[in-house]
Each structure stands twice: as C-alpha cells, then as structure tokens.
Biopython code that builds the backbone (N, CA, C, O; Angstrom):
import numpy as np
from Bio.PDB.StructureBuilder import StructureBuilder

atoms = [
    (1, "ILE", "N", (-22.602, -119.044, -132.145)),
    (1, "ILE", "CA", (-22.388, -120.161, -132.890)),
    (1, "ILE", "C", (-21.789, -121.172, -132.081)),
    (1, "ILE", "O", (-22.013, -122.324, -132.450)),
    (2, "GLU", "N", (-21.025, -121.006, -130.986)),
    (2, "GLU", "CA", (-20.458, -121.967, -130.192)),
    (2, "GLU", "C", (-21.637, -122.846, -129.745)),
    (2, "GLU", "O", (-21.610, -124.063, -129.924)),
    (3, "ALA", "N", (-22.795, -122.145, -129.091)),
    (3, "ALA", "CA", (-23.859, -122.777, -128.476)),
    (3, "ALA", "C", (-24.610, -123.771, -129.475)),
    (3, "ALA", "O", (-25.133, -124.820, -129.100)),
    (4, "VAL", "N", (-24.601, -123.333, -130.732)),
    (4, "VAL", "CA", (-25.025, -124.209, -131.752)),
    (4, "VAL", "C", (-24.389, -125.260, -132.019)),
    (4, "VAL", "O", (-25.001, -126.328, -132.006)),
    (5, "LEU", "N", (-23.053, -125.222, -132.315)),
    (5, "LEU", "CA", (-22.175, -126.316, -132.296)),
    (5, "LEU", "C", (-22.329, -127.376, -131.092)),
    (5, "LEU", "O", (-22.253, -128.592, -131.269)),
    (6, "ARG", "N", (-22.555, -126.762, -129.847)),
    (6, "ARG", "CA", (-22.438, -127.801, -128.699)),
    (6, "ARG", "C", (-23.828, -128.597, -128.695)),
    (6, "ARG", "O", (-23.918, -129.768, -128.325)),
    (7, "ILE", "N", (-24.924, -127.803, -129.160)),
    (7, "ILE", "CA", (-26.339, -128.554, -129.263)),
    (7, "ILE", "C", (-26.095, -129.618, -130.488)),
    (7, "ILE", "O", (-26.500, -130.772, -130.346)),
    (8, "ARG", "N", (-25.520, -129.274, -131.528)),
    (8, "ARG", "CA", (-25.503, -130.231, -132.550)),
    (8, "ARG", "C", (-24.483, -131.502, -132.241)),
    (8, "ARG", "O", (-24.618, -132.601, -132.779)),
    (9, "THR", "N", (-23.476, -131.188, -131.323)),
    (9, "THR", "CA", (-22.700, -132.204, -130.896)),
    (9, "THR", "C", (-23.382, -133.263, -129.891)),
    (9, "THR", "O", (-23.243, -134.486, -129.878)),
    (10, "ARG", "N", (-24.177, -132.419, -129.034)),
    (10, "ARG", "CA", (-25.036, -133.174, -127.920)),
    (10, "ARG", "C", (-26.121, -134.291, -128.702)),
    (10, "ARG", "O", (-26.576, -135.304, -128.170)),
    (11, "GLN", "N", (-26.372, -133.861, -129.970)),
    (11, "GLN", "CA", (-27.450, -134.715, -130.504)),
    (11, "GLN", "C", (-26.676, -136.109, -130.943)),
    (11, "GLN", "O", (-27.373, -137.085, -131.220)),
    (12, "ASP", "N", (-25.557, -136.180, -130.991)),
    (12, "ASP", "CA", (-24.762, -137.572, -131.090)),
    (12, "ASP", "C", (-25.270, -138.454, -130.090)),
    (12, "ASP", "O", (-25.480, -139.620, -130.424)),
    (13, "PHE", "N", (-25.511, -138.079, -128.873)),
    (13, "PHE", "CA", (-25.863, -139.001, -127.664)),
    (13, "PHE", "C", (-27.272, -139.331, -127.790)),
    (13, "PHE", "O", (-27.681, -140.159, -126.976)),
    (14, "ASN", "N", (-28.174, -138.831, -128.696)),
    (14, "ASN", "CA", (-29.530, -138.961, -128.489)),
    (14, "ASN", "C", (-30.109, -140.456, -128.368)),
    (14, "ASN", "O", (-31.124, -140.719, -127.723)),
    (15, "ASP", "N", (-29.401, -141.329, -129.014)),
    (15, "ASP", "CA", (-29.810, -142.793, -129.099)),
    (15, "ASP", "C", (-29.651, -143.319, -127.837)),
    (15, "ASP", "O", (-30.471, -144.154, -127.455)),
    (16, "ASN", "N", (-28.652, -142.949, -127.047)),
    (16, "ASN", "CA", (-28.338, -143.609, -125.637)),
    (16, "ASN", "C", (-28.919, -142.894, -124.417)),
    (16, "ASN", "O", (-29.271, -143.442, -123.373)),
    (17, "LEU", "N", (-28.970, -141.478, -124.727)),
    (17, "LEU", "CA", (-29.351, -140.655, -123.637)),
    (17, "LEU", "C", (-30.718, -139.963, -123.603)),
    (17, "LEU", "O", (-31.206, -139.456, -122.592)),
    (18, "GLY", "N", (-31.306, -139.997, -124.863)),
    (18, "GLY", "CA", (-32.474, -139.243, -125.279)),
    (18, "GLY", "C", (-32.117, -137.810, -125.693)),
    (18, "GLY", "O", (-31.023, -137.321, -125.412)),
    (19, "PRO", "N", (-33.087, -137.136, -126.382)),
    (19, "PRO", "CA", (-32.815, -135.824, -126.969)),
    (19, "PRO", "C", (-32.567, -134.823, -125.884)),
    (19, "PRO", "O", (-33.066, -135.003, -124.773)),
    (20, "VAL", "N", (-31.779, -133.714, -126.160)),
    (20, "VAL", "CA", (-31.565, -132.631, -125.268)),
    (20, "VAL", "C", (-32.898, -131.678, -125.310)),
    (20, "VAL", "O", (-33.342, -131.352, -126.411)),
    (21, "SER", "N", (-33.442, -131.299, -124.284)),
    (21, "SER", "CA", (-34.524, -130.638, -124.144)),
    (21, "SER", "C", (-33.962, -129.039, -124.282)),
    (21, "SER", "O", (-34.344, -128.319, -125.205)),
    (22, "TYR", "N", (-33.034, -128.595, -123.274)),
    (22, "TYR", "CA", (-32.299, -127.337, -123.346)),
    (22, "TYR", "C", (-31.020, -127.483, -122.759)),
    (22, "TYR", "O", (-30.712, -128.524, -122.180)),
    (23, "ALA", "N", (-30.261, -126.532, -122.861)),
    (23, "ALA", "CA", (-28.918, -126.437, -122.025)),
    (23, "ALA", "C", (-28.827, -124.919, -121.500)),
    (23, "ALA", "O", (-29.040, -123.894, -122.146)),
    (24, "ALA", "N", (-28.450, -125.056, -120.147)),
    (24, "ALA", "CA", (-28.340, -123.647, -119.577)),
    (24, "ALA", "C", (-26.905, -123.531, -118.931)),
    (24, "ALA", "O", (-26.271, -124.498, -118.507)),
    (25, "ALA", "N", (-26.498, -122.283, -118.914)),
    (25, "ALA", "CA", (-25.373, -121.824, -118.159)),
    (25, "ALA", "C", (-25.555, -120.562, -117.367)),
    (25, "ALA", "O", (-26.054, -119.532, -117.821)),
    (26, "ARG", "N", (-25.134, -120.720, -116.211)),
    (26, "ARG", "CA", (-25.291, -119.705, -115.203)),
    (26, "ARG", "C", (-23.905, -118.805, -115.006)),
    (26, "ARG", "O", (-22.951, -119.282, -114.393)),
    (27, "ARG", "N", (-23.875, -117.701, -115.474)),
    (27, "ARG", "CA", (-22.547, -116.916, -115.310)),
    (27, "ARG", "C", (-22.899, -115.762, -114.253)),
    (27, "ARG", "O", (-24.031, -115.587, -113.802)),
    (28, "LYS", "N", (-21.769, -114.998, -113.920)),
    (28, "LYS", "CA", (-22.081, -114.028, -112.821)),
    (28, "LYS", "C", (-23.077, -112.928, -113.124)),
    (28, "LYS", "O", (-23.763, -112.440, -112.226)),
    (29, "ASN", "N", (-23.165, -112.513, -114.458)),
    (29, "ASN", "CA", (-24.141, -111.486, -114.873)),
    (29, "ASN", "C", (-25.115, -111.927, -115.639)),
    (29, "ASN", "O", (-25.930, -111.099, -116.046)),
    (30, "VAL", "N", (-25.247, -113.228, -115.985)),
    (30, "VAL", "CA", (-26.444, -113.525, -117.030)),
    (30, "VAL", "C", (-26.609, -115.198, -116.776)),
    (30, "VAL", "O", (-25.775, -115.919, -116.230)),
    (31, "VAL", "N", (-27.837, -115.580, -117.292)),
    (31, "VAL", "CA", (-28.076, -117.031, -117.403)),
    (31, "VAL", "C", (-28.476, -117.028, -118.863)),
    (31, "VAL", "O", (-29.239, -116.198, -119.357)),
    (32, "THR", "N", (-27.779, -118.233, -119.646)),
    (32, "THR", "CA", (-28.127, -118.307, -121.098)),
    (32, "THR", "C", (-28.837, -119.640, -121.251)),
    (32, "THR", "O", (-28.517, -120.599, -120.549)),
    (33, "PHE", "N", (-29.689, -119.701, -122.060)),
    (33, "PHE", "CA", (-30.288, -120.910, -122.434)),
    (33, "PHE", "C", (-30.138, -121.230, -123.994)),
    (33, "PHE", "O", (-30.081, -120.336, -124.839)),
    (34, "THR", "N", (-30.082, -122.523, -124.275)),
    (34, "THR", "CA", (-30.246, -122.839, -125.788)),
    (34, "THR", "C", (-31.185, -123.971, -125.894)),
    (34, "THR", "O", (-31.111, -124.926, -125.120)),
    (35, "PHE", "N", (-32.068, -123.889, -126.834)),
    (35, "PHE", "CA", (-33.203, -124.775, -127.010)),
    (35, "PHE", "C", (-33.138, -125.266, -128.424)),
    (35, "PHE", "O", (-33.218, -124.450, -129.342)),
    (36, "PRO", "N", (-32.984, -126.662, -128.680)),
    (36, "PRO", "CA", (-32.996, -127.206, -130.013)),
    (36, "PRO", "C", (-34.516, -127.190, -130.565)),
    (36, "PRO", "O", (-35.493, -127.618, -129.950)),
    (37, "LEU", "N", (-34.513, -126.618, -131.830)),
    (37, "LEU", "CA", (-36.102, -126.551, -132.413)),
    (37, "LEU", "C", (-35.941, -126.911, -133.634)),
    (37, "LEU", "O", (-35.402, -126.103, -134.391)),
    (38, "LYS", "N", (-36.290, -127.988, -134.055)),
    (38, "LYS", "CA", (-36.222, -128.536, -135.316)),
    (38, "LYS", "C", (-34.879, -128.290, -135.888)),
    (38, "LYS", "O", (-33.841, -128.629, -135.321)),
    (39, "ASP", "N", (-34.946, -127.583, -137.228)),
    (39, "ASP", "CA", (-33.757, -127.167, -137.855)),
    (39, "ASP", "C", (-33.085, -125.836, -137.203)),
    (39, "ASP", "O", (-32.100, -125.347, -137.756)),
    (40, "ASN", "N", (-33.573, -125.308, -136.135)),
    (40, "ASN", "CA", (-33.001, -123.965, -135.626)),
    (40, "ASN", "C", (-32.510, -124.163, -134.114)),
    (40, "ASN", "O", (-32.695, -125.180, -133.445)),
    (41, "VAL", "N", (-31.946, -123.169, -133.763)),
    (41, "VAL", "CA", (-31.569, -123.140, -132.042)),
    (41, "VAL", "C", (-32.134, -121.792, -131.676)),
    (41, "VAL", "O", (-31.802, -120.733, -132.208)),
    (42, "LEU", "N", (-33.065, -121.945, -130.665)),
    (42, "LEU", "CA", (-33.230, -120.726, -129.731)),
    (42, "LEU", "C", (-32.394, -120.333, -128.742)),
    (42, "LEU", "O", (-32.151, -121.177, -127.880)),
    (43, "PHE", "N", (-31.809, -119.089, -128.634)),
    (43, "PHE", "CA", (-30.831, -118.699, -127.674)),
    (43, "PHE", "C", (-31.576, -117.456, -126.767)),
    (43, "PHE", "O", (-31.925, -116.403, -127.300)),
    (44, "VAL", "N", (-31.752, -117.720, -125.421)),
    (44, "VAL", "CA", (-32.230, -116.790, -124.707)),
    (44, "VAL", "C", (-31.277, -116.508, -123.470)),
    (44, "VAL", "O", (-30.549, -117.324, -122.906)),
    (45, "SER", "N", (-31.439, -115.252, -123.198)),
    (45, "SER", "CA", (-30.456, -114.741, -122.218)),
    (45, "SER", "C", (-31.337, -114.161, -121.031)),
    (45, "SER", "O", (-32.336, -113.495, -121.299)),
    (46, "ALA", "N", (-30.992, -114.397, -119.816)),
    (46, "ALA", "CA", (-31.898, -113.745, -118.523)),
    (46, "ALA", "C", (-31.050, -113.229, -117.415)),
    (46, "ALA", "O", (-29.828, -113.334, -117.309)),
    (47, "GLU", "N", (-31.875, -112.665, -116.619)),
    (47, "GLU", "CA", (-31.071, -112.126, -115.324)),
    (47, "GLU", "C", (-30.467, -113.180, -114.512)),
    (47, "GLU", "O", (-31.046, -114.266, -114.559)),
    (48, "PRO", "N", (-29.449, -113.092, -113.794)),
    (48, "PRO", "CA", (-28.733, -114.190, -113.207)),
    (48, "PRO", "C", (-29.462, -114.731, -111.996)),
    (48, "PRO", "O", (-29.080, -115.764, -111.447)),
    (49, "ILE", "N", (-30.707, -113.908, -111.496)),
    (49, "ILE", "CA", (-31.391, -114.583, -110.481)),
    (49, "ILE", "C", (-32.559, -115.455, -110.929)),
    (49, "ILE", "O", (-33.357, -115.870, -110.088)),
    (50, "VAL", "N", (-32.678, -115.723, -112.117)),
    (50, "VAL", "CA", (-33.761, -116.349, -112.744)),
    (50, "VAL", "C", (-33.646, -117.980, -112.225)),
    (50, "VAL", "O", (-32.556, -118.521, -112.036)),
    (51, "ASP", "N", (-34.839, -118.603, -112.047)),
    (51, "ASP", "CA", (-34.916, -119.978, -111.782)),
    (51, "ASP", "C", (-34.775, -120.810, -113.168)),
    (51, "ASP", "O", (-35.596, -120.965, -114.073)),
    (52, "ILE", "N", (-33.630, -121.226, -113.040)),
    (52, "ILE", "CA", (-33.591, -122.018, -114.610)),
    (52, "ILE", "C", (-34.572, -122.916, -114.927)),
    (52, "ILE", "O", (-35.210, -122.760, -115.969)),
    (53, "ASP", "N", (-34.820, -123.946, -114.098)),
    (53, "ASP", "CA", (-35.801, -124.926, -114.515)),
    (53, "ASP", "C", (-37.202, -124.451, -114.888)),
    (53, "ASP", "O", (-37.811, -124.907, -115.856)),
    (54, "LYS", "N", (-37.728, -123.424, -113.996)),
    (54, "LYS", "CA", (-39.121, -122.889, -114.185)),
    (54, "LYS", "C", (-39.035, -122.052, -115.556)),
    (54, "LYS", "O", (-39.939, -122.114, -116.389)),
    (55, "THR", "N", (-37.916, -121.285, -115.728)),
    (55, "THR", "CA", (-37.914, -120.455, -116.955)),
    (55, "THR", "C", (-37.842, -121.294, -118.241)),
    (55, "THR", "O", (-38.417, -121.018, -119.293)),
    (56, "ALA", "N", (-36.965, -122.475, -117.982)),
    (56, "ALA", "CA", (-36.768, -123.428, -119.213)),
    (56, "ALA", "C", (-38.220, -123.983, -119.530)),
    (56, "ALA", "O", (-38.652, -123.943, -120.682)),
    (57, "HIS", "N", (-38.906, -124.463, -118.558)),
    (57, "HIS", "CA", (-40.329, -125.135, -118.850)),
    (57, "HIS", "C", (-41.215, -124.104, -119.488)),
    (57, "HIS", "O", (-41.918, -124.424, -120.446)),
    (58, "LYS", "N", (-41.217, -122.943, -119.032)),
    (58, "LYS", "CA", (-41.977, -121.947, -119.627)),
    (58, "LYS", "C", (-41.792, -121.597, -121.132)),
    (58, "LYS", "O", (-42.724, -121.404, -121.913)),
    (59, "ILE", "N", (-40.430, -121.538, -121.445)),
    (59, "ILE", "CA", (-40.023, -121.418, -122.769)),
    (59, "ILE", "C", (-40.368, -122.549, -123.501)),
    (59, "ILE", "O", (-40.899, -122.392, -124.600)),
    (60, "MET", "N", (-40.152, -123.655, -123.071)),
    (60, "MET", "CA", (-40.514, -125.053, -123.838)),
    (60, "MET", "C", (-42.084, -125.076, -123.980)),
    (60, "MET", "O", (-42.607, -125.527, -124.999)),
    (61, "ASN", "N", (-42.750, -124.622, -123.028)),
    (61, "ASN", "CA", (-44.219, -124.634, -123.062)),
    (61, "ASN", "C", (-44.758, -123.738, -124.339)),
    (61, "ASN", "O", (-45.584, -124.197, -125.128)),
    (62, "ILE", "N", (-44.227, -122.462, -124.454)),
    (62, "ILE", "CA", (-44.525, -121.684, -125.419)),
    (62, "ILE", "C", (-43.961, -122.037, -126.795)),
    (62, "ILE", "O", (-44.567, -121.720, -127.819)),
    (63, "CYS", "N", (-42.793, -122.699, -126.815)),
    (63, "CYS", "CA", (-42.495, -123.163, -128.116)),
    (63, "CYS", "C", (-43.333, -124.246, -128.544)),
    (63, "CYS", "O", (-43.685, -124.216, -129.723)),
    (64, "SER", "N", (-43.719, -125.183, -127.837)),
    (64, "SER", "CA", (-44.710, -126.305, -128.116)),
    (64, "SER", "C", (-46.104, -125.750, -128.530)),
    (64, "SER", "O", (-46.701, -126.323, -129.442)),
    (65, "ASN", "N", (-46.593, -124.796, -127.988)),
    (65, "ASN", "CA", (-47.848, -124.089, -128.386)),
    (65, "ASN", "C", (-47.646, -123.428, -129.730)),
    (65, "ASN", "O", (-48.475, -123.608, -130.622)),
    (66, "GLU", "N", (-46.527, -122.633, -129.923)),
    (66, "GLU", "CA", (-46.345, -122.284, -131.407)),
    (66, "GLU", "C", (-46.344, -123.274, -132.304)),
    (66, "GLU", "O", (-46.760, -123.022, -133.435)),
    (67, "ASN", "N", (-45.870, -124.609, -131.975)),
    (67, "ASN", "CA", (-45.907, -125.630, -133.175)),
    (67, "ASN", "C", (-47.114, -126.353, -133.428)),
    (67, "ASN", "O", (-47.253, -127.088, -134.406)),
    (68, "ASN", "N", (-48.210, -126.102, -132.338)),
    (68, "ASN", "CA", (-49.478, -126.878, -132.555)),
    (68, "ASN", "C", (-50.219, -126.204, -133.473)),
    (68, "ASN", "O", (-51.315, -126.641, -133.824)),
]
sb = StructureBuilder()
sb.init_structure("model")
sb.init_model(0)
sb.init_chain("A")
sb.init_seg("    ")
for serial, (resi, resn, name, xyz) in enumerate(atoms, 1):
    if name == "N":
        sb.init_residue(resn, " ", resi, " ")
    sb.init_atom(name, np.array(xyz, "f"), 0.0, 1.0, " ", f" {name:<3s}", serial, name[0])
structure = sb.get_structure()
C-alpha cells in the first residue's frame, strides 16, 4: 500500500517532470519495482542481482503489448 501511495504522490509532478514510468528500490535481499498502469499499480519483486533498467524495460514492453 505504501508503494501505491508513493506512485500516486509522484503523479502530482507529471505536469512539470513528465509521468513516472516505474520506480525501483534495491535492498540487500530483493529489488522491487512499481509500475503505474492506468488505474492500477503493478508490484514486482526480483533477485537482488537483477539489472534494474533492463528488467524494467522488459516489464514495460510486456505491459504495453498486453494493452494493444
């Protein structure tokens, strides 16, 4: 729920900074991602060795293909 609130708060900056594509956090034991999807938020967790940018772009591509 905290992640959803953070994404919703970031949307306040959309006019000046552009929309959020995703947010990621690297912790000792896990990497977490949140992706805003229309009225929902996708939460993904991954192994800590994951390449954040590559993984995020793969997930965004999958999500955009699902919406087409």
